[in-house]
C-alpha positions as CSV (number, residue, x, y, z in Angstrom):
1,X,84.0,92.5,83.2
2,X,84.2,90.4,79.9
3,X,80.8,89.7,80.0
4,X,79.3,92.7,80.4
5,X,81.2,94.2,78.0
6,X,83.7,96.0,79.9
7,X,87.3,96.2,78.4
8,X,89.2,99.2,80.5
9,X,90.6,99.1,84.0
10,X,93.2,101.0,86.1
11,X,94.3,99.9,89.1
12,X,96.3,101.6,91.7
13,X,99.1,99.8,92.9
14,X,102.3,101.1,94.9
15,X,105.7,102.8,94.3
16,X,107.0,100.3,96.3
17,X,106.8,97.5,94.0
18,X,110.0,99.7,91.6
19,X,113.3,98.1,92.1
20,X,114.2,101.0,93.4
21,X,117.1,101.8,95.8
22,X,117.8,103.5,99.3
23,X,117.5,103.7,102.7
24,X,113.7,105.1,102.6
25,X,112.5,102.2,99.8
26,X,114.1,99.7,101.8
27,X,112.2,100.8,104.9
28,X,108.8,101.0,103.0
29,X,109.2,98.0,101.3
30,X,110.0,96.6,104.6
31,X,107.0,98.2,106.6
32,X,104.7,97.2,103.4
33,X,105.8,93.9,103.0
34,X,102.3,92.4,103.0
35,X,100.8,94.9,101.3
36,X,103.3,95.0,98.5
37,X,103.1,90.7,98.0
38,X,99.5,91.7,97.4
39,X,99.6,94.4,95.0
40,X,102.2,92.5,93.3
41,X,99.8,89.3,92.9
42,X,96.8,91.8,91.8
43,X,99.3,93.1,89.3
44,X,100.3,89.7,87.7
45,X,96.4,89.0,87.7
46,X,95.6,91.6,86.2
47,X,98.1,91.2,83.2
48,X,97.1,87.8,82.4
49,X,93.8,88.8,82.2
50,X,92.9,89.9,78.9
51,X,91.9,93.6,79.8
52,X,93.1,97.1,78.1
53,X,94.8,97.6,82.0
54,X,96.9,100.1,82.8
55,X,98.6,100.1,86.1
56,X,99.9,103.1,87.8
57,X,102.0,103.1,91.2
58,X,102.0,105.9,93.1
59,X,104.8,107.3,95.8
60,X,103.4,108.8,98.9
61,X,99.6,109.6,98.8
62,X,99.3,113.2,100.1
63,X,96.0,115.3,100.8
64,X,97.0,118.2,98.3
65,X,94.6,120.0,95.8
66,X,97.0,120.2,93.0
67,X,95.2,117.1,89.8
68,X,98.7,118.0,88.2
69,X,101.3,114.1,87.6
70,X,104.4,113.1,85.7
71,X,104.4,109.8,84.8
72,X,107.1,107.4,83.9
73,X,106.7,103.8,82.1
74,X,108.1,101.3,84.4
75,X,109.7,103.7,86.7
76,X,108.8,106.7,89.1
77,X,109.4,110.5,87.4
78,X,113.0,111.9,88.8
79,X,112.3,113.7,92.5
80,X,109.2,111.8,92.6
81,X,108.4,111.4,96.1
82,X,104.6,112.2,96.8
83,X,101.5,112.5,94.7
84,X,98.2,113.8,95.6
85,X,94.9,111.5,95.7
86,X,93.6,114.1,93.2
87,X,96.6,113.7,90.8
88,X,96.4,109.8,90.4
89,X,92.1,110.1,90.6
90,X,93.0,112.9,87.6
91,X,96.2,110.5,85.9
92,X,93.2,107.3,86.4
93,X,90.1,109.4,84.5
94,X,92.7,110.5,81.9
95,X,94.1,107.0,80.6
96,X,90.5,105.6,80.8
97,X,88.8,108.5,79.1
98,X,91.7,108.5,76.4
99,X,93.0,105.2,76.5
100,X,96.1,105.9,77.0
101,X,99.0,104.0,78.8
102,X,98.0,100.8,77.6
103,X,99.0,97.7,78.8
104,X,101.5,99.7,80.7
105,X,103.4,100.0,83.8
106,X,103.6,103.9,85.0
107,X,105.6,105.8,87.9
108,X,103.2,109.0,88.8
109,X,104.3,111.5,90.9
110,X,103.5,115.1,91.8
111,X,103.2,117.9,88.6
């Protein structure tokens, strides 16, 4: 990316990497432990890359048509149980275009 002059990247990760407590998080962490491990490694590589990165951790993704979203730095927004694929895409495009949330880890949820 650096050789091509591209410095901006937005990575979709997973909300299970937040240190949230509760039965649902425990179940999903257990079910997704291999994926969570891989995503944690990808996040770490990105943090060390020197790029202008944003890491977004959405909860359960749905096929809804709503593209509204709420974000919170370093945590899931309150009652953030789901988000549509469209909302995640809208956030990614917005943050890349407006150069917002650079070098930030954000939680995303339905707006």
